[in-house]
C-alpha positions as CSV (number, residue, x, y, z in Angstrom):
1,M,-7.8,46.6,20.5
2,N,-4.1,46.8,20.0
3,K,-3.6,43.9,22.5
4,R,-6.0,41.8,20.5
5,I,-4.2,42.5,17.2
6,I,-0.9,41.6,18.8
7,L,-2.3,38.4,20.3
8,F,-3.8,37.5,16.9
9,I,-0.4,38.1,15.2
10,L,1.4,35.9,17.8
11,I,-1.1,33.1,17.4
12,M,-0.9,33.2,13.6
13,G,2.9,33.3,13.8
14,Y,2.8,30.2,16.1
15,S,0.4,28.4,13.7
16,L,2.6,29.1,10.7
17,N,5.6,27.9,12.7
18,V,3.8,24.6,13.6
19,A,2.6,24.2,10.0
20,A,6.2,24.5,8.8
21,Q,7.2,21.4,10.7
22,L,6.9,18.0,9.1
23,S,7.6,14.5,10.6
24,V,8.4,11.3,8.7
25,E,5.1,9.8,9.8
26,A,3.2,12.8,8.3
27,C,5.1,12.4,5.1
28,Q,4.2,8.7,4.9
29,K,0.5,9.6,5.5
30,K,0.5,12.4,2.8
31,A,2.3,10.1,0.3
32,R,-0.4,7.5,0.7
33,E,-3.2,10.0,0.3
34,N,-1.5,11.5,-2.8
35,Y,-0.6,8.2,-4.5
36,P,-2.9,7.6,-7.5
37,L,-3.4,3.9,-6.6
38,V,-5.3,4.9,-3.4
39,K,-8.3,5.7,-5.6
40,K,-8.6,2.0,-6.1
41,Y,-10.0,1.6,-2.6
42,G,-13.2,3.5,-3.6
43,L,-13.5,1.4,-6.8
44,I,-13.2,-1.8,-4.9
45,A,-15.9,-0.7,-2.5
46,Q,-18.2,0.3,-5.4
47,S,-17.6,-3.0,-7.2
48,K,-18.4,-4.9,-3.9
49,A,-21.6,-3.0,-3.5
50,Y,-22.7,-3.7,-7.0
51,S,-21.9,-7.4,-6.8
52,L,-23.7,-7.8,-3.4
53,S,-26.7,-6.0,-4.9
54,N,-26.7,-8.3,-7.9
55,A,-26.5,-11.4,-5.8
56,A,-29.3,-10.3,-3.5
57,K,-31.5,-9.8,-6.6
58,G,-31.5,-13.6,-6.9
59,Y,-34.3,-13.6,-4.3
60,L,-36.5,-11.5,-6.5
61,P,-39.1,-13.2,-8.8
62,Q,-37.6,-14.2,-12.2
63,F,-39.8,-13.7,-15.3
64,S,-39.4,-15.3,-18.7
65,V,-41.4,-15.3,-21.9
66,N,-41.5,-18.3,-24.3
67,A,-43.2,-18.7,-27.6
68,K,-43.4,-21.9,-29.7
69,L,-44.6,-22.8,-33.1
70,S,-44.5,-26.4,-34.2
71,Y,-45.8,-28.9,-36.8
72,Q,-46.0,-32.5,-35.9
73,S,-46.6,-35.7,-37.9
74,D,-49.5,-36.8,-35.7
75,V,-51.8,-35.6,-33.0
76,T,-53.8,-37.1,-30.1
77,A,-57.0,-38.6,-31.3
78,V,-59.8,-40.6,-29.6
79,P,-60.2,-44.0,-31.3
80,L,-64.0,-44.0,-30.9
81,S,-66.8,-43.5,-33.4
82,L,-70.2,-42.6,-31.9
83,P,-73.3,-42.0,-33.9
84,G,-74.3,-38.3,-34.0
85,I,-71.2,-37.2,-32.1
86,E,-68.1,-35.7,-33.8
87,I,-65.0,-35.8,-31.7
88,P,-62.7,-32.9,-32.6
89,K,-59.2,-33.6,-33.7
90,P,-56.4,-31.0,-33.0
91,S,-54.5,-29.5,-35.9
92,K,-51.0,-30.7,-36.6
93,D,-49.7,-27.1,-36.6
94,Q,-49.6,-25.9,-32.9
95,Y,-48.9,-22.5,-31.3
96,Q,-48.1,-21.5,-27.7
97,A,-47.0,-18.3,-25.9
98,V,-46.2,-18.5,-22.2
99,I,-45.1,-16.0,-19.5
100,E,-43.6,-17.7,-16.5
101,A,-42.7,-16.3,-13.0
102,N,-40.3,-18.2,-10.7
103,Q,-39.8,-17.3,-7.0
104,T,-36.9,-18.9,-5.2
105,V,-37.9,-20.4,-1.8
106,W,-34.6,-22.0,-1.0
107,D,-31.5,-22.2,-3.2
108,G,-29.3,-24.4,-1.1
109,G,-27.2,-21.5,0.1
110,I,-25.9,-20.4,-3.4
111,I,-26.8,-16.7,-3.0
112,R,-25.4,-16.5,0.5
113,S,-22.2,-18.2,-0.6
114,Q,-21.9,-15.8,-3.6
115,Q,-22.2,-12.9,-1.2
116,K,-19.5,-14.3,1.1
117,I,-17.2,-14.7,-1.9
118,T,-17.9,-11.1,-3.0
119,Q,-17.1,-9.8,0.5
120,A,-14.0,-12.0,0.9
121,G,-12.8,-11.1,-2.6
122,S,-13.1,-7.4,-2.0
123,E,-11.3,-7.7,1.3
124,A,-8.5,-9.7,-0.4
125,E,-8.2,-6.9,-3.1
126,S,-8.1,-4.2,-0.4
127,K,-5.4,-6.1,1.6
128,Q,-3.3,-6.5,-1.6
129,L,-3.6,-2.8,-2.3
130,E,-2.5,-2.1,1.2
131,V,0.6,-4.3,0.6
132,E,1.4,-2.2,-2.6
133,L,0.9,1.1,-0.8
134,Y,3.1,-0.1,2.1
135,A,6.1,0.0,-0.1
136,L,5.7,3.8,-0.3
137,D,6.8,4.1,3.4
138,E,10.3,2.9,2.6
139,R,10.7,5.3,-0.3
140,V,9.5,8.2,1.8
141,N,12.0,7.1,4.6
142,E,14.9,7.2,2.1
143,L,14.1,10.7,1.0
144,F,13.2,12.1,4.4
145,F,16.4,10.8,6.2
146,G,18.4,11.6,3.1
147,I,17.4,15.2,3.5
148,L,18.2,15.1,7.3
149,L,21.6,13.7,6.5
150,L,22.3,16.4,3.9
151,D,21.1,19.1,6.4
152,A,23.6,17.8,8.9
153,R,26.4,17.7,6.4
154,L,25.6,21.2,5.2
155,A,25.7,22.4,8.8
156,Q,29.0,20.7,9.3
157,N,30.3,22.2,6.0
158,R,29.4,25.7,7.3
159,I,31.4,25.0,10.5
160,L,34.3,23.9,8.3
161,Q,34.0,27.0,6.2
162,E,34.1,29.2,9.3
163,E,37.1,27.3,10.6
164,L,38.9,27.7,7.2
165,G,38.0,31.4,7.1
166,R,39.5,31.8,10.6
167,N,42.7,29.9,9.5
168,F,42.8,32.0,6.3
169,R,42.8,35.2,8.4
170,T,45.4,33.7,10.8
171,I,47.8,32.7,8.0
172,A,47.4,36.1,6.3
173,S,48.5,37.7,9.5
174,Y,51.4,35.2,9.7
175,I,52.5,36.4,6.2
176,E,52.5,40.0,7.4
177,N,54.8,38.9,10.3
178,G,57.0,36.8,8.0
179,I,56.1,33.5,9.6
180,A,54.2,32.1,6.5
181,N,54.3,32.6,2.8
182,Q,51.8,32.9,0.0
183,T,51.9,29.2,-0.8
184,D,50.6,28.5,2.7
185,L,47.7,30.9,2.2
186,D,47.0,29.3,-1.2
187,A,46.8,25.9,0.5
188,V,44.1,27.2,2.8
189,K,42.3,28.9,-0.1
190,V,42.2,25.6,-2.0
191,E,40.6,23.9,0.9
192,Q,38.0,26.8,1.1
193,L,37.1,26.4,-2.5
194,N,36.8,22.6,-2.2
195,T,34.6,23.1,0.8
196,E,32.4,25.6,-1.0
197,Q,32.2,23.3,-4.0
198,H,31.2,20.4,-1.8
199,F,28.5,22.7,-0.2
200,S,27.1,23.4,-3.6
201,Q,26.9,19.7,-4.4
202,L,25.2,18.9,-1.1
203,Q,22.7,21.8,-1.7
204,S,21.9,20.6,-5.2
205,T,21.3,17.0,-4.0
206,R,19.1,18.3,-1.1
207,T,17.0,20.3,-3.6
208,A,16.5,17.2,-5.8
209,Y,15.5,15.1,-2.7
210,M,13.0,17.8,-1.6
211,E,11.4,18.0,-5.0
212,M,11.0,14.2,-5.1
213,L,9.5,14.2,-1.6
214,S,7.2,17.1,-2.6
215,I,5.9,15.1,-5.6
216,M,5.3,12.0,-3.5
217,T,3.5,13.8,-0.7
218,G,1.7,16.4,-2.8
219,I,2.8,19.2,-0.5
220,R,5.4,21.9,-1.3
221,I,8.5,21.2,0.7
222,D,11.0,24.0,0.5
223,D,13.8,25.6,2.6
224,G,11.2,27.0,5.0
225,M,9.9,23.5,5.9
226,D,11.5,22.1,9.0
227,L,11.8,18.3,8.9
228,I,11.5,17.0,12.4
229,K,14.4,14.7,13.4
230,P,12.8,11.7,15.4
231,D,13.9,11.4,19.0
232,I,16.4,8.5,19.1
233,R,15.6,7.7,22.7
234,N,11.9,6.9,21.9
235,A,12.4,5.5,18.4
236,L,12.9,1.8,19.1
237,P,9.9,-0.1,17.8
238,A,8.2,-3.3,19.0
239,T,9.4,-6.5,17.4
240,Q,5.9,-8.0,16.8
241,I,5.3,-8.4,13.1
242,N,2.1,-6.5,11.9
243,R,2.8,-6.4,8.2
244,P,-0.2,-6.0,5.8
245,E,1.1,-9.1,3.9
246,L,-0.1,-11.3,6.8
247,Q,-3.6,-9.8,6.6
248,W,-3.5,-10.4,2.8
249,F,-2.7,-14.1,3.4
250,D,-5.6,-14.3,5.9
251,A,-7.9,-12.7,3.4
252,Q,-6.9,-15.1,0.6
253,N,-7.6,-18.1,3.0
254,K,-11.0,-16.6,3.8
255,L,-11.8,-16.3,0.1
256,L,-10.9,-19.9,-0.5
257,D,-13.1,-21.0,2.4
258,S,-16.0,-19.0,0.8
259,Q,-15.4,-20.9,-2.5
260,K,-15.5,-24.2,-0.6
261,D,-18.9,-23.2,0.8
262,L,-20.1,-22.4,-2.7
263,L,-19.0,-25.9,-3.9
264,Q,-21.0,-27.5,-1.1
265,S,-24.0,-25.4,-2.0
266,A,-23.8,-26.5,-5.6
267,Y,-25.2,-30.0,-5.0
268,M,-28.0,-29.0,-2.6
269,P,-31.6,-29.2,-3.8
270,R,-33.4,-26.0,-4.8
271,L,-37.1,-25.3,-4.0
272,G,-39.2,-22.6,-5.7
273,L,-42.6,-21.5,-6.6
274,F,-43.7,-21.0,-10.2
275,V,-46.7,-19.6,-12.2
276,Q,-47.2,-20.0,-15.9
277,A,-49.9,-18.1,-17.9
278,G,-50.3,-18.3,-21.6
279,I,-52.4,-19.0,-24.7
280,G,-52.1,-21.8,-27.1
281,R,-53.6,-24.1,-29.7
282,P,-54.2,-26.4,-28.1
283,G,-54.3,-25.1,-24.6
284,L,-54.4,-27.5,-21.7
285,N,-57.2,-29.4,-23.4
286,M,-55.3,-31.4,-25.9
287,L,-58.5,-32.2,-27.9
288,S,-59.4,-28.6,-28.4
289,N,-58.5,-27.0,-31.8
290,N,-59.0,-23.5,-30.6
291,F,-56.7,-20.8,-29.1
292,D,-57.4,-21.2,-25.4
293,P,-55.8,-19.3,-22.4
294,F,-54.4,-21.3,-19.5
295,Y,-52.4,-21.1,-16.3
296,I,-50.4,-23.5,-14.2
297,G,-49.0,-22.8,-10.7
298,G,-47.1,-24.9,-8.2
299,L,-44.0,-25.9,-6.3
300,R,-40.9,-27.0,-8.1
301,L,-38.0,-29.1,-6.6
302,T,-34.8,-29.5,-8.6
303,W,-31.8,-31.4,-7.5
304,N,-28.8,-31.6,-9.9
305,F,-26.3,-34.3,-8.9
306,G,-23.8,-33.4,-11.6
307,A,-21.8,-31.2,-9.3
308,L,-20.9,-34.3,-7.3
309,Y,-18.8,-35.7,-10.1
310,T,-16.2,-32.9,-9.8
311,Q,-16.7,-31.9,-6.2
312,K,-13.9,-33.9,-4.7
313,N,-11.3,-32.6,-7.1
314,D,-12.6,-29.1,-6.7
315,L,-12.2,-29.3,-3.0
316,R,-8.7,-30.7,-3.4
317,K,-7.8,-27.8,-5.6
318,I,-8.9,-25.4,-3.0
319,E,-6.8,-27.2,-0.4
320,V,-3.8,-27.0,-2.7
321,N,-4.4,-23.3,-3.1
322,K,-4.6,-22.9,0.6
323,G,-1.3,-24.8,0.9
324,L,0.3,-22.4,-1.6
325,V,-0.9,-19.4,0.5
326,E,0.6,-20.9,3.6
327,T,3.8,-21.6,1.8
328,Q,3.9,-17.9,0.7
329,R,3.3,-16.9,4.4
330,A,6.1,-19.1,5.6
331,V,8.6,-17.8,3.0
332,F,7.5,-14.2,3.8
333,L,8.0,-14.7,7.6
334,Y,11.4,-16.4,6.9
335,N,12.6,-13.4,5.0
336,I,11.2,-11.0,7.5
337,N,13.0,-12.8,10.4
338,L,16.2,-12.6,8.4
339,A,15.7,-8.9,7.8
340,L,14.9,-8.4,11.5
341,S,18.1,-10.2,12.5
342,R,20.2,-8.1,10.2
343,E,18.5,-4.8,11.2
344,N,18.9,-5.5,14.9
345,Q,22.6,-6.2,14.4
346,D,22.9,-2.9,12.5
347,I,21.2,-1.0,15.4
348,K,23.6,-2.7,17.9
349,R,26.6,-1.9,15.7
350,L,25.7,1.7,15.2
351,R,24.9,2.2,18.9
352,D,28.3,0.9,19.8
353,L,30.0,3.1,17.2
354,M,28.2,6.2,18.5
355,K,29.7,5.7,22.0
356,Y,33.1,6.8,20.6
357,D,32.2,9.6,18.2
358,D,32.3,12.5,20.7
359,E,35.6,11.3,22.2
360,I,37.1,11.0,18.8
361,I,35.9,14.5,17.8
362,A,37.3,15.9,21.1
363,L,40.7,14.3,20.4
364,R,40.8,15.5,16.8
365,E,39.9,19.0,18.0
366,N,42.8,18.9,20.4
367,I,45.2,17.7,17.7
368,R,44.0,20.4,15.3
369,K,44.5,23.1,17.9
370,A,48.0,21.8,18.7
371,A,48.7,21.8,14.9
372,E,47.7,25.4,14.8
373,S,50.1,26.2,17.5
374,K,52.9,24.3,15.7
375,V,52.2,26.3,12.6
376,A,52.6,29.5,14.6
377,N,55.9,28.2,15.9
378,G,57.0,27.0,12.4
379,T,57.4,23.4,13.4
380,I,54.8,22.0,10.9
381,T,53.5,23.3,7.5
382,V,50.1,24.7,6.7
383,T,49.5,21.6,4.5
384,E,49.8,19.4,7.6
385,L,47.4,21.7,9.5
386,M,44.9,21.3,6.7
387,Q,45.2,17.5,6.9
388,E,44.5,17.7,10.7
389,L,41.5,20.0,10.0
390,S,40.2,17.6,7.4
391,K,40.5,14.7,9.8
392,E,38.5,16.6,12.4
393,D,35.9,17.4,9.8
394,L,35.8,13.8,8.8
395,A,35.3,12.8,12.5
396,R,32.3,15.2,12.8
397,Q,30.9,13.9,9.5
398,T,31.3,10.4,10.7
399,K,29.3,11.2,13.9
400,V,26.5,12.8,11.8
401,G,26.5,9.8,9.5
402,H,26.3,7.4,12.4
403,E,23.3,9.3,13.9
404,I,21.3,9.3,10.7
405,D,22.3,5.7,9.9
406,F,21.0,4.8,13.3
407,L,17.7,6.5,12.7
408,I,17.5,4.8,9.3
409,A,18.1,1.5,10.9
410,I,15.4,2.1,13.5
411,Y,12.9,3.1,10.9
412,N,13.9,0.1,8.7
413,L,13.0,-2.0,11.6
414,K,9.8,-0.2,12.1
415,N,9.0,-0.6,8.4
416,T,9.9,-4.3,8.5
417,T,7.6,-5.0,11.5
418,N,5.0,-2.3,10.8
419,N,5.1,-0.9,14.3
């Protein structure tokens, strides 16, 4: 029983440790899920479903009711006079009430084209929304790598504080032995205070970054959260461009093609069945002066050529709009290729700089150690030692900055290509 409890505690501890880690990709995913605009996906889907349903109802029978009351100056009459026979003459006031049912047999493709436009329009809206949401990734990257950079600088600041503390104790011992004076110790103390002040500024900035990232992702990111630093060796992305803007351009062209199909359907004939039933005075017998019921049924063909007048210009407008979309695509790819060229150069430059960072740090460390010996021998001042210590710290900070800048350049390239 005790072994089971211990095993359970170990598993829970491991789970909590895993849960406390967060990658930049996980932050991007959470930011998208948490962004209010993502709800628009569901609204677009609902609107599409309603529009498709409405279009499909065009195949259902259509009912209408009409009523008419009229008075006319003359009526139909038979110009005959037969002995003993009175031919009725309709009244000049006439009444009619009719209910009519129409059933579409073939509409020339109008309904099908409307459905295609609805689907293409919904897809274009979704792709546009994807473009808007894609901008979140860059904002998440800025905060995520900003925190990593601050973490690295805080770690280096702690190292510097430890080094200054060691020097403070060393100089204090020198004072006891008469090698240094209080001014030398004060110089070290000033550097300690400056370093602690800088630590406080870095910590405050990190807290602000974490709060902003927490708001964007919707999860609480605190000091117990371990942000995973991406592996530089496997961080290089592919150069193929898979941006959502390209899919958006394709969706716009698809929508324009659907509109072209609708234009071509507009001048096609329409065929339908109809049934009329009603009552009127007169009914179908124009010579009757009574209210009589009647019905009429049949097949109706309609062909409206009015759409042909504007069809050519409408098609030209669609082609112009497609040209505008292709121009937008060309401009977008032009700018993307410029960004790729710049980002690849940044990656190459930073990779070259990083080759020398460790060597520079090693040399600065040797110089600082030599300066410490010179202070002990009284050949240089403590102020000069502090200068060498600051240069060593700057070399370490530069290395940290190069590593994070390299990661940022890699993920800028990933963001530009969407890989």
